[in-house]
N, C-alpha and C positions, 0 to 999 in steps of 0.2 A: 339558464340552468342555475339551480340553487348553489350557493357557495359551499354547501355541504356535500354536493354530489361531485363525483369524479368525472374528468373528461374522458378517461380511458381506463378500462378495467380488463385485466387478463384473468381468466378463471378456468377451472377445470383441470388445472395442474398437469404435469409437475413443474415446479419452479426450483431451480438450484441457485440459491441466493449468494453463495460465496461469503456469507456473513456468519461468523462463528457463533453468534448469539442465537441465530435462527437459520440454520443451513437449508432447511427445506420448507416449502409452502405450496399452496395450490392456487392462490389468488394474489393479485397485485393491483393496486389502484394508483392512478396518476392524475394529478391536477396541475395544469400548466406544465412547467418543465420538471416538476419533482414528483417523486414517489410519496404518497401520503398514507398508504397502508399496505402491509404485507401480512398475509395470514391464510385463512381458509374461507368457509362459507360466510363468516361475518363481514368480510370485505364487500360482499355483494350488496350490502345495505347502502353502499355509496353509489350504486347504479341509479341514475335518474333518467328522465325522458330524453336528454340530449347526450347521454354517455355512450361512447363507442365501446362495445363489448367484443373482446377477442376470445373465442372459445379455444382453449389450448388443445383440447381433444387428444390428450396424450402426447402432444408435442412439448418440447422442453424450452422454457424461458430461462435465460441466463443474463448476467450483465453483458453489455457490449464488449467485444474483444478490443484490446488496445495493443497496437504493434509498437514495441519499444525500440525498434531499429529498422528503419525502412527508408526508401528513396523514391517516393511516389512521383515526383515531377520528372525525374530522369526515366523512370519506368514508363510513364505515360507518353513521354516524348519518343522513346525508343519504339513503342508500339506503332508509331506513325512513320518509322524509318524502316530500314532493312532488318527485319526481325528473324534471328537465327535460333531463337529459343525453341525448346521442345524436341530437338533432334540431337542424336549423337553420331550421325552418319555424315562423313565428309562429303560424299557425293551430293547428298541432299543440301548441305550448306552451300556448296558451289552453285547448285541449280537455283536455290533461292536468291543468291546474290545476282546471278545472271538475269533472272526474271525481274528482280526489282530494278536493276540498272536499265534493262530494256524498257520497263514501264515508266521510267523517270529520266528521259533523255535530257531534260533541262537542268538536272542537278549537276553542279560543277564537281561536287565530291559525293561519293557513295559512303554513307555513314549508317551506323546502327550497331547491332551487337547481339549477344546472347549465345555465341558459339561455345561449345563445351570442349574443354581440353582433352577429354577422353576420346574425342572423335579423331584425334591426330596422334601419330607416334610421338611419344615423349611430351605430349601436350602442347607442341609448338608447330603449328602449320607454316608452310613456306609461302613467301611472297610470290614465288613462281606459280603456285596454284591459283592465287588471285589474278595474276597476269593473264592466265588462260581464259578467264571469264570477263575481266574488265581491264584491258590493257591501255585504254586511252583516257581514263580519268583516275584521279587518286582515290584510294579506298582506305578507310579507317574504321575498323570494326572492333569494339571492345568485347572481351570474353565474358562468359557468364558471371565470373567472379568480379569483374571490373577492376582487376589488378594487372591486366595485360591487354595489349591491342595488337591486332593482326593488320598489317598494311601491305600494300603492293609496291612494286618497284618505283612507280611514278610518284607515289606519296613520299617515299624515302628520298628520291631525287629532288623533289620540290622542297623538302625540308633540309636538304644538304647533309643527310646522314649517310656516311660512308664508312669504310673499314677504318679510317683514321679518326672517326668520331669517338671520343672516350665515353665510357659508361658514366652517367651522372652518379653522384654519391648515394642517391636514394633509389637507384634502379639499375636495370641491365638491358643492354641490347643483345638479343640472341644472335649468334653468328654461325655461319656454316663452316665447313672444313677449311675453307680458304681464308676465313677471317672476315668475310663480308657479312653485312646485316642480313639475316635469314628471313626476316619479315615479322618477327614478334618483338614487341617492346614491353618490358616488364616494369611495373611500378612507376617510379619517377621518369623513366625513359619514355613513357607514353607522351609526355609533354613535348618531346622533340618534334613530333608530328602534329600533336593535338593543337598546338598554338597556330597552326596554319589552316585548320579546319574552319570554315565559315561559322561564325557564332550563331547560336540558337536565338531567335527573337523572343521578346517578352510575350507576344501573342501566341507563339508556338508553345512556350512554357505554360501559359495559362490553359491552353487547350489540353496539354499533357496532364496538368494537375487535375482538371475537371474529369478527364478520362479516367485517371487513376482513382480519384475519389469515388467515382461510381463503382469501380471494380472493388475497392476496399469495402464500401458499404454493402455490396452484394455478398461479401464474405463475413458480414456481421461486425465489421470494424468501425468503431465510433470515434476513436482517437488514436493518435500515433505520435511518435517522436521521429521527425525527419533528421536523419543522422549526418546530414551535410548541407548546411546553408553556407555557400561560398563557392569560389571557383577552384576546381581541382581537375588536373589533366584535361579531358575533353568535356568536363561537366561545367555548364554555365550556372551561375549563382541562381538558385530557385527562389531566394527570399523575395525579390520584387513581385514574382507571380503570386506568392502567398499574400503579400500585402494588398495587391490589387483584388484578389479574390475575397479577402476579408473585408475590405472597404466597400466592395460592390455587393456584399451579402451572398456571395457564391460559395463561401467556405462553410460547409455544413458539419464538418468534423471538427474536433478539438485537436489542436496541433501544438506540440512543443518542438521548437526549432533548435538544433545544435549548430552553433556558429563554428565554421571551420577554422582550426588553428593552423596558420601558415608556418610550417616548420622551417622555412627559409628565413623567416623573420624571428624576432625574439619578443621580449616583454614590451618592446616599444609599440606593438600592435594592440596593447590592452585598451588604450583610450578609444581606438577605432572599434573594438569589440563592445565596449560600453555604449558607444554611440549607436552601433547596429542593434544592440539589445533594445534600446529605446525605440528606434525607428521601426523595427519589425515585431514589436509587441503591440498588436492592434487587433481588435475583434477577437476572433477565436484562435489566434496564434500568439504564442509566448516564446520569445527567443532568449531564454535565460540559461542556456546550456552552451558549453564549448566542446567541440569534438576534437579529440587528439588521436591521431593514428600513430600508434607506437611501433607497429611492425606490419609485415605483409601477410602472405599466406604460405601454407606448408607446401602446396603443390608446385610452386616455382622456387622454393628454397629461400623465401624471404621472411617467413615467420621466425621470430627471434627465439632461439632455443638455448637452454642452459648448457647443452653439449652439442657436438657436431652432428650434422646430418650424415647419413650413410651414403656411400656410393652404390651403384648398381651391383657391385660384387659383395656388398655387405660390410665394407671397410669404412672406418671413420674418414670423413672428408675434412677439408679445411674450412668448411662453411658452417657457421652457426646462425645464419640469418642476419637480419638487419634490425637494429633499434634505431628508429628514425630520429629520436631525440635522446641525447646523452642523459643517462639516469639522474645525475646531480642537477642538470638543467631542468629536467622534467619535474623534479621535486620542487624546484623554485617556482616554476610556472604554475603548478597545481596549487601550491600554497598561496600564491598571489591571486589566482582566480577564485579560490575558495574565500579569501578575505574580501573580495569584491562581490561575493554573493552568487557566483556562477556555479552551476552544476558542471562537473566534468564527465564526459561520455568518452570512454576509451575504446579504441579498437585494440584489443589485446588478444592475440590468437595463440602464440607460442608461450611456453612456460616461463621463459625469461621476460617476455613482454608483460605477462601477467604479474610477475614479481615486481618488475620496475613500476608498473602502474600502482600496485598495492603499496609499494614503498613511498611513492609520491603522495598517495592519500594519507599514509601514516605521517609523513612529514607535515602535511597540512593540518592534521588533527593535533599533532604536538604543538605546532605554532599557533593555531587559531582556536583549538578546542573543537568539539562537535557542533557545527553550525547548521546542521539540517539541510545541507545542499544536495544530498542524495546522489553522490557520485556513483557511477556504475561502469562495469567492465563488460564489453560485448564480445561474443564469439567463444572465448575460453576453450579452444580446441584441446590444448594440453595444459594441465595445471599440476604443478608439483604438489605432492600430498602434504607437504609442510605449509603450503600457502592456502589450502582449503579452509582451515578454521579462521584465517585472517579476515575473510569477508565479514563474518559476524562481528569479530572484534572491532573492526574499523568502521562498521556500518556501511560497507560497500555492497551494492547490489550486483548479483550475478545475472547478466542479461544473456539468455540462452537462445540459440537458433537450433531448435530441435530437429529440423528437417535434415541437418547435416550429420546427425548421429546414426548412421546406417551404413551397412556394407553396400557399396556401389562402385563402379569402375574407377571413378576419380579417387575414392578412398583406398580401394584395394590395390590399384596399379600405380598411382602417382603419389600416395601418401605413406601408407603403412611400410612399404619396403624401405623408405628413406628416413622414417622416424626410428625404426628399429623396434624390437618386440617389447622392451620395457616401456618406452614412451607411448607406444601404440595402445598400451593397456590403460593409459591415463587420459584418454580422449573423452571430452564432453562428460565430465564426472557429475552428472545431474544429481544422482542419489547421494553421493558423498557431500555435495554442497547442501542439500536439504537436511541431511542428518547432522551437519555441523551447525545448523541454525541460520544459514544464510538466507536472505530474502532473494527470491527468484523473480525476475521479470522475463518476458519473452518477446521475440520479434522474428521477422522473416528475412530481413535484408533484401527484400524484393527490390529490383529485378534479379538479384543473384539467385534467389530461389522463390518458390511459389508464395504468394501472399496469403494462402488459405490457412487460417488458424486450425481448422479441424484436421488438416493433413499434418500439421506440426504436433497437435495433441496426440494424434495416432502414433507418431514416431517417438515422442517422449515416453509414451506408455509401453510401446511394443519394441522400440529400437530396431525396427525393420519396416521397409516400405510396404504399402498394401500389395498383397498378392505376390510378394517376392519369395523366391525359394532359397535365397541366400541365408546364411546363419544369422541369428539375432546378434546385434552388435553390442558387445559387452553387456550381457543381460543383467549383471548386478547393478548397472547404473539406470535401470528402468525406474520410473516414478509413477505414482498413482494418477489416475485421471483427475481426481479432485485437486491434487497438488499442481498438475500441469495447467488445469483450468484457472486455478488461483494465480499462477504466474502470468497467464495471458489476460487476466482481468485486473484483480486487485494489485498484483505485483507491478504490472506495467503502469497502472494508475498512480502508484506510489512514485516511480521514477519520473513520470510525467507531471508530477505536482498537481494532480487532479484529484484532490482528496474528497470531493463530492461525488466521485464516480467509483466504479470498480466492484461494487457490491450492490445487491438489491436490498435496500433498507429504507424505512421512512425518513424523509428529509433529504435523501440523496437524489441527484439528477437522474432522470429517467432515460438513461443510455442503456438500451436493451437489445438483445438479439434473440430471435425465435428460431429454433431448429425444427426440422421436420420430424424428429424422433427424439426419444429419451436415450442419449448415448450411455447413460449410467445403468440402464436396465438391459443392455445388449452386450454381446461379447466384445472384448477389447479389440479384436481383429476387425471389427466393423466401424470403428470410430470414423475413419476417413470417408466412409460412404454417406455420412450424414451431410445435410445441406442446410444453409440458412435460408429461411423463407421470408422473414421480415426483420428490418433493422430500424431502431428508433434512436434519435439523438434529442435529448431534452423533451421527450414525449412526442416528438414529431417524426412521422414515418419517413425515412430517407431511402428505404429500399423495400420492395415487395416483389417476390418472384411469382411466376405463373401458378406455382403450387400453393401460394398463400391462401 
């Protein structure tokens, strides 16, 4: 092929470039790993005898999606275990557990997860339910949000957890009316049993990673930020699996790894994190981020709030949630991490946690100046209105999980009544953040929720699940499709430090996704019905559906 010809040309439009200088085109040419031309009919001049030509034929070409907060290795491993995802029926959960246990008589422990809190009264299933289906082996099943675990009586017995076992500082043992453990362990209490679960092997993790990578590519995802490289609760450190995949040429995505901050340790772990950053920066993975979980989740009362949760009667409780790291210490940690060139990735869900994270970023800026480390806060369920403009001021990115911004049982039954009316109106303030000038990135938190970016775009634009007859969730916080797509492409590329990606422009890497339709020319209610038919990373096709 002539050096002037392209290896790959997309033509026949439409192309949504997410590039402000040229937002729309009908043709794109790729040579090697990079885009060499974006335009219209003139791009066809680069077609030579060896050029592969993809006729868009009305299908939409966009930059590859990038997930800014996801757990692929854990998701892939769980798909090979007892999978309880996709149902909110308690009887179905129990039936799946029994079937899986019967099909795997050699497993010493029954592990897996994905159960939904809304399937059980109060969101806390009983150990006695598990005892009815698996009485003779210990069972450890994480919930959909991965902030709690459901265990049976034998698991509690093997772990030595009794009515006399105190709650850990960062968690809670749910108890029955007699004070005995009821079968659910929240947050840090998960480790009481998790430490007894047989560890996942490296080979199992690698299999899980490759399984997950295939699924993510099928959703048009070309890069992501793994939000937890380290050991936490029942989660084995996925970093070695990434390293092996990268060295063996199996990692086709671009990955930013967030190294886990052990909240039981202090700044003495910094040298270890610097060492891990070097060890796990290889090939297509870069481990230049540190993940700090500052609070829990609203549904179990561990999201850190500025005021107390309400009780079922609507009265103020004595609980304001949990800040896992004391705010002054958090500021010192983030300032030091920033000085060492680390990006900080916060789990900040409640309004107090959001403020504490922003205060820590502000402390780092005051001490170190703006160093371009691109700190970001994920989840942002409740944000006080006075903190919204601070994202732009501090250069902190708002990392949103749009699938959660909708009326569904977990929101309506386990969250809103306990937040109260005022705080409930400040949930997932996407539009306020956009109007304040904040940079938005987007992610799924898979396996907590679906990895499908098109489903997330749908909810960001509509604030309602496809086909739902429930009311629109805080309609004033809807954002445009263009804004939502920008968050899931250029915005996530920004926090992933992948500046050669995220838009379709000459000189950028050819990380691309081809949809089966132009979602911009159809009603907003149809966004989630679109599908990805081809995905490219660096000009190489990594996914093609039957419809391609």
